[in-house]
C-alpha positions in Angstrom: -0.7 -19.1 -19.8 -1.1 -16.5 -22.5 1.1 -16.6 -25.6 3.7 -14.0 -26.3 3.1 -11.4 -29.0 4.9 -8.4 -30.4 4.2 -4.7 -29.9 0.9 -3.5 -31.2 0.9 -1.1 -34.2 -0.6 1.5 -31.8 2.3 1.1 -29.3 4.9 1.3 -32.0 3.3 4.5 -33.5 3.3 6.1 -30.1 7.0 5.3 -29.5 6.7 3.2 -26.4 10.3 2.1 -26.5 11.7 5.6 -27.0 9.5 6.9 -24.2 10.7 4.2 -21.8 14.3 4.8 -22.7 13.9 8.5 -22.1 12.1 8.0 -18.8 14.2 5.1 -17.4 17.6 5.3 -19.1 17.0 2.5 -21.5 14.7 0.0 -19.7 12.9 -1.7 -22.5 9.3 -2.8 -22.3 7.7 -6.0 -23.7 4.1 -6.5 -24.7 3.0 -9.8 -23.3 0.2 -11.7 -24.7 -3.4 -10.8 -24.3 -5.2 -14.1 -24.9 -4.6 -16.4 -27.7 -6.0 -15.7 -31.2 -6.7 -12.2 -32.3 -10.4 -11.5 -32.7 -11.0 -9.1 -35.7 -14.4 -8.2 -34.5 -13.1 -7.0 -31.1 -11.3 -4.0 -29.8 -7.6 -4.2 -28.8 -6.4 -2.4 -25.7 -3.3 -2.5 -23.5 -2.9 -2.8 -19.7 0.1 -2.5 -17.3 -0.4 -4.9 -14.4 1.6 -7.3 -12.4 5.3 -6.7 -13.0 6.3 -10.4 -12.3 5.6 -13.7 -10.6 2.2 -14.6 -9.1 0.9 -11.0 -9.5 1.5 -11.1 -13.2 0.0 -14.5 -13.7 -3.2 -13.5 -11.8 -3.5 -10.5 -14.1 -3.0 -12.7 -17.2 -5.8 -15.0 -16.0 -8.2 -12.2 -15.2 -7.5 -10.5 -18.6 -8.0 -13.8 -20.4 -11.4 -14.3 -18.7 -12.5 -10.8 -19.8 -11.4 -11.5 -23.3 -13.5 -14.6 -23.5 -16.5 -12.7 -22.1 -16.2 -9.7 -24.5 -14.4 -10.8 -27.6 -11.9 -8.0 -27.1 -8.1 -8.5 -26.9 -5.5 -7.2 -24.5 -1.8 -6.8 -24.5 -0.1 -6.8 -21.1 2.7 -4.3 -21.1 5.6 -5.1 -18.8 6.7 -2.3 -16.6 9.4 -1.9 -14.0 8.9 -3.7 -10.7 10.2 -0.6 -8.8 7.3 1.6 -8.0 9.4 4.8 -8.4 10.6 3.7 -11.9 7.0 2.7 -12.9 5.7 6.1 -11.8 8.4 7.9 -13.8 7.5 5.8 -16.8 3.8 6.6 -16.5 4.6 10.3 -16.1 6.7 10.3 -19.2 4.1 8.5 -21.3 1.1 10.4 -20.0 3.0 13.7 -20.1 3.5 13.1 -23.8 -0.2 12.4 -24.4 0.6 9.0 -25.7 -1.9 6.2 -25.8 0.6 3.4 -25.2 -1.2 2.1 -22.1 -5.0 2.1 -21.8 -5.3 0.7 -18.3 -2.7 1.5 -15.7 -2.0 -0.2 -12.4 -1.4 2.6 -9.9 -0.2 2.8 -6.4 -2.7 4.0 -3.8 -0.8 7.3 -3.5 -0.7 8.1 -7.2 -4.3 9.2 -8.0 -3.5 12.7 -6.8 -0.3 12.8 -8.8 -1.7 11.4 -12.1 -5.3 12.7 -11.9 -5.1 15.2 -14.7 -4.2 12.4 -17.1 -6.9 9.9 -16.0 -10.5 9.3 -17.1 -13.3 10.0 -14.7 -14.7 6.5 -14.1 -17.8 7.5 -12.2 -20.1 7.9 -15.2 -18.7 4.7 -16.8 -19.1 2.2 -13.9 -22.5 2.8 -12.5 -22.9 1.6 -8.9 -19.8 -0.7 -9.0 -17.8 1.7 -6.7 -20.4 1.3 -3.9 -19.2 -2.3 -3.2 -15.8 -1.1 -2.1 -14.4 0.3 1.2 -15.5 3.9 1.2 -12.0 5.1 2.3 -10.6 3.6 -0.9 -13.1 5.2 -3.2 -12.5 8.5 -1.3 -8.8 8.1 -1.9 -9.4 7.6 -5.6 -11.7 10.6 -6.0 -9.9 13.8 -6.9 -11.8 17.0 -7.3 -15.0 15.0 -7.6 -13.7 12.7 -10.3 -13.2 9.0 -9.7 -9.8 8.5 -11.4 -9.1 4.9 -10.2 -10.7 1.8 -8.8 -9.4 -0.4 -6.0 -8.0 -3.7 -7.2 -6.6 -5.0 -3.9 -5.9 -3.3 -0.6 -3.4 -3.3 2.1 -3.0 -1.7 5.5 -0.4 -1.8 8.3 -1.2 -4.4 10.9 0.3 -5.6 14.2 1.8 -9.1 14.4 2.4 -10.6 17.9 3.8 -13.8 19.4 0.7 -15.4 20.7 2.7 -18.1 22.5 4.8 -15.5 24.4 1.8 -13.4 25.4 0.1 -16.6 26.7 3.3 -17.7 28.5 3.3 -14.4 30.5 -0.5 -14.1 30.9 -0.8 -11.0 28.7 -3.7 -10.0 26.5 -3.0 -8.4 23.1 -2.2 -4.6 23.6 -5.1 -2.2 23.8 -3.0 0.9 23.2 0.5 1.9 22.1 1.6 2.5 25.8 0.2 -1.0 26.6 2.3 -2.5 23.7 5.4 -0.7 25.1 4.8 -2.1 28.6 4.1 -5.7 27.4 7.0 -5.7 25.0 9.4 -4.5 27.7 8.2 -7.1 30.3 8.4 -10.0 27.9 11.8 -8.9 26.5 13.2 -8.7 30.0 11.8 -12.1 31.1 13.0 -13.9 28.0 16.5 -12.4 28.1 16.7 -13.5 31.8 16.1 -17.0 30.5 19.0 -16.7 28.1 17.4 -15.4 24.9 19.6 -12.3 24.7 18.7 -11.6 21.0 15.0 -11.1 21.6 13.5 -7.6 21.1 10.1 -6.3 22.0 9.1 -4.6 18.8 10.4 -4.3 15.2 9.0 -2.1 12.5 10.2 0.1 9.5 12.5 2.9 10.6 14.6 3.4 7.6 14.3 6.9 5.9 11.9 5.9 3.1 8.2 5.7 2.4 7.8 2.9 4.9 8.7 5.2 7.7 6.1 7.8 6.5 3.5 5.0 6.8 4.6 4.1 10.3 4.6 7.8 11.4 1.1 8.4 9.9 -0.2 5.4 11.9 1.3 6.8 15.1 -0.2 10.2 14.5 -3.6 8.8 13.5 -3.7 6.4 16.4 -3.2 9.4 18.8 -5.9 11.5 17.1 -3.3 13.9 15.6 -4.6 14.0 12.0 -3.2 13.1 8.6 -0.2 15.5 8.4 -2.0 17.5 5.7 -5.8 17.7 5.9 -8.2 17.3 3.0 -8.2 21.0 2.3 -4.4 21.1 1.9 -3.7 22.7 5.3 -0.6 21.4 7.1 -1.7 20.0 10.5 1.3 18.0 11.6 2.6 20.1 14.6 0.1 19.4 17.4 0.2 18.1 20.9 -1.1 14.6 20.0 1.5 14.1 17.4 4.2 15.3 19.8 3.0 12.6 22.2 3.0 10.0 19.5 6.5 10.8 18.3 7.8 11.0 21.8 6.5 7.5 22.5 8.1 6.1 19.4 11.4 7.8 20.0 11.4 6.1 23.4 11.4 2.6 21.8 14.9 3.0 20.2 17.4 1.1 22.2 14.8 -0.1 24.7 12.2 -2.4 23.1 13.5 -1.8 19.5 17.1 -2.3 18.4 19.0 0.8 17.3 19.3 -1.0 13.9 15.6 -0.6 13.4 16.4 2.8 11.9 17.7 0.8 8.9 14.9 -1.7 8.7 12.4 -2.0 5.8 9.6 -4.5 5.7 11.7 -7.5 4.9 14.3 -6.6 7.5 11.6 -6.4 10.2 10.0 -9.6 9.0 13.4 -11.4 9.1 13.8 -10.6 12.7 10.3 -11.4 13.7 10.0 -14.6 11.7 13.3 -15.9 13.1 11.7 -15.7 16.6 13.6 -12.7 17.8 10.8 -10.2 18.4 7.5 -10.1 20.4 5.7 -7.6 18.2 6.1 -6.5 14.5 4.3 -3.9 12.4 4.1 -5.0 8.8 1.7 -5.5 5.9 -0.6 -8.5 5.6 1.7 -10.3 3.1 3.9 -11.3 6.1 1.2 -13.6 7.5 1.5 -16.4 4.8 5.3 -16.3 5.1 5.2 -16.6 8.9 3.1 -19.7 8.5 5.3 -21.4 5.9 6.6 -24.9 6.7 10.1 -23.7 7.5 9.1 -20.7 9.6 10.3 -20.9 13.3 7.2 -19.1 14.4 4.6 -21.1 12.5 1.5 -21.5 14.5 2.7 -19.0 17.2 1.6 -15.7 15.5 -1.5 -13.5 16.0 -2.5 -10.6 13.8 -4.6 -7.6 14.9 -5.3 -4.0 14.0 -2.7 -1.5 15.2 -3.7 -0.2 18.7 -5.0 3.3 19.5 -2.8 5.9 21.1 -5.3 6.5 23.9 -8.8 7.7 24.6 -8.5 10.4 21.9 -7.2 8.0 19.2 -8.3 4.9 17.3 -7.2 1.7 15.8 -5.6 2.4 12.5 -3.3 1.3 9.7 -1.9 3.2 6.7 -3.7 2.3 3.5 -1.6 0.5 0.9 -2.5 -1.6 -2.2 -2.8 -1.1 -5.9 -5.6 0.3 -8.1 -6.6 0.4 -11.8 -7.0 3.6 -13.8 -7.8 4.5 -17.5 -5.5 6.9 -19.4 -7.2 10.0 -20.7 -5.4 9.4 -24.0 -6.9 6.0 -24.5 -8.5 5.5 -27.9 -11.1 3.2 -26.3 -11.9 4.6 -22.8 -15.3 2.9 -22.5 -13.8 -0.5 -23.3 -10.8 0.1 -21.0 -13.2 1.1 -18.2 -15.1 -2.2 -18.7 -11.9 -4.1 -18.2 -11.3 -2.2 -15.0 -14.9 -3.0 -13.9 -14.3 -6.7 -14.5 -10.9 -6.9 -12.8 -12.1 -5.1 -9.7 -15.4 -6.9 -9.5 -16.4 -9.1 -6.5 -16.0 -12.4 -8.5 -12.5 -11.5 -9.7 -11.3 -10.2 -6.3 -12.6 -13.4 -4.7 -10.6 -15.5 -7.1 -7.4 -13.5 -6.4 -8.1 -13.8 -2.6 -8.6 -17.6 -2.7 -5.8 -18.3 -5.1 -3.1 -15.9 -3.7 -4.3 -14.2 -0.5 -4.7 -10.8 -2.1 -6.7 -8.6 0.2 -10.1 -7.6 -1.4 -11.2 -4.0 -1.4 -14.8 -5.2 -1.1 -16.1 -5.6 2.5 -18.5 -8.4 1.7 -15.7 -10.7 0.8 -14.4 -10.6 4.3 -17.5 -12.6 5.3 -17.3 -15.1 2.4 -16.8 -18.7 3.6 -14.5 -19.7 0.7 -12.3 -16.6 1.2 -12.0 -17.2 4.9 -11.3 -20.9 4.5 -8.3 -20.0 2.3 -7.3 -17.0 4.5 -8.5 -17.4 8.2 -6.7 -14.2 9.2 -8.7 -12.1 6.8 -11.5 -11.7 9.4 -9.0 -10.1 11.7 -8.1 -7.5 9.1 -11.6 -6.3 8.4 -11.5 -3.7 11.3 -8.1 -2.4 10.0 -9.5 -1.7 6.5 -12.5 0.0 7.9 -10.5 2.4 10.0 -7.4 2.7 7.8 -5.9 6.1 7.1 -4.9 7.4 3.7 -1.6 9.2 3.1 -2.1 12.8 2.1 -1.4 12.2 -1.5 -4.8 13.5 -2.8 -4.5 16.9 -1.1 -0.8 17.4 -2.1 -1.0 16.0 -5.7 2.3 15.8 -7.5 4.0 17.3 -4.4 3.4 14.1 -2.4 6.8 12.5 -3.0 8.5 15.6 -1.6 6.0 15.7 1.3 6.7 12.1 2.2 10.5 12.7 2.0 10.2 15.6 4.4 8.1 13.5 6.8 10.5 10.5 6.9 13.6 12.8 7.2 12.2 14.8 10.2 10.7 11.8 11.9 14.0 9.9 11.7 15.8 13.0 13.1 13.6 12.6 16.2 13.9 8.8 16.4 17.7 9.0 16.0 18.1 11.6 18.7 19.3 14.3 16.4 16.3 16.5 17.2 13.8 16.5 20.1 10.3 15.3 18.9 8.8 18.8 19.5 11.6 20.5 17.4 11.3 17.9 14.6 7.6 18.4 14.2 8.0 22.2 14.3 10.7 21.9 11.6 8.4 19.5 9.6 5.6 22.0 9.8 7.9 24.7 8.3 9.1 22.4 5.6 5.6 21.4 4.5 4.2 25.0 4.6 7.0 26.1 2.3 6.1 23.3 -0.1 2.4 24.1 0.1 2.7 27.7 -0.8 0.1 28.5 1.9 -2.1 25.5 1.2 -2.1 25.9 -2.6 -0.4 22.6 -3.5 
């Protein structure tokens, strides 16, 4: 483990503490160690990565390896675990033109928001981006500039009770309507045997970013587009999306409990892992937890890509994960970019996958024997990452948070029965066009 150090002179000069207090109402930051003895001949930079736990330790280990390779030193700057608070801090620091943090860990939806403050990595990394999933590199490219590099990826996937499907002679669903049918049949049969608390399908229905992710998956699965297209045009109100939202609204109170409208990821996982649901939409992290020694469903779970909506749709999953970017205000952008290159490299991503099941953003690692030995389910996720859909953050830029809020509010209006699906999508179309100023986000 790396030793603890104080703030660097650079950080103190730029006023890191005052910026953090201004942005977050007094949340203080700590600079955590960057690798043992200071090396006078090396360059010192800072990175924000891994707020806590295993994520932080993995970052420390990767940073230490880069220090040994280059002779440079790194301070790890602790930032809030809450993504909203972390984004607010970044916006405050970058908006002031401060060089407090050279390398920033950014959410997959932030490149479009922070792009004006980030270095173009394309001329600094050579062909390194070619190794990653094209959809992720496309996500991180804003106005032709590669403003971030994928560090690990995520996408929504479908979990299912393999034992229950086998019990009733069902194959995994081939479409959303197929899932609806199978979930209803198994739910009815199991309840007839006395398991009254069993539900067919649980997911994230609370009014927050998780519902935007679910809704985008429904729309994309039915071939209805990405809410806002790459040119900034609002495309959400169309017949395929109306069919998708109508299907989803029909789940409430039938195969999904009414309480699903208050579920986030952990609430859905709690129901599924306790053995009270046939299907669950969640992120890949839930796999390892479902297979823990104390899990009631250990050895009974399958994972697959989310199904298509029909002949016009496709398997899908909303892209998640975290990326690394270099601040435009860094005093050492080339050195910072080299740290990004190292941390996002195949060797480092393999280490993180083997040690802690972090999903690589590099396709070749999904065929690596050591990675698959540590994570047998990774092979089942490959298709999802190939066909995953990005949220429209690049097209909408710093308006994305308001776009997402409009999506989850109108979608929940339809799910909760406050508006018909057609009316909800028409209202969402009007909301987004007002925000877009005619496509000029």
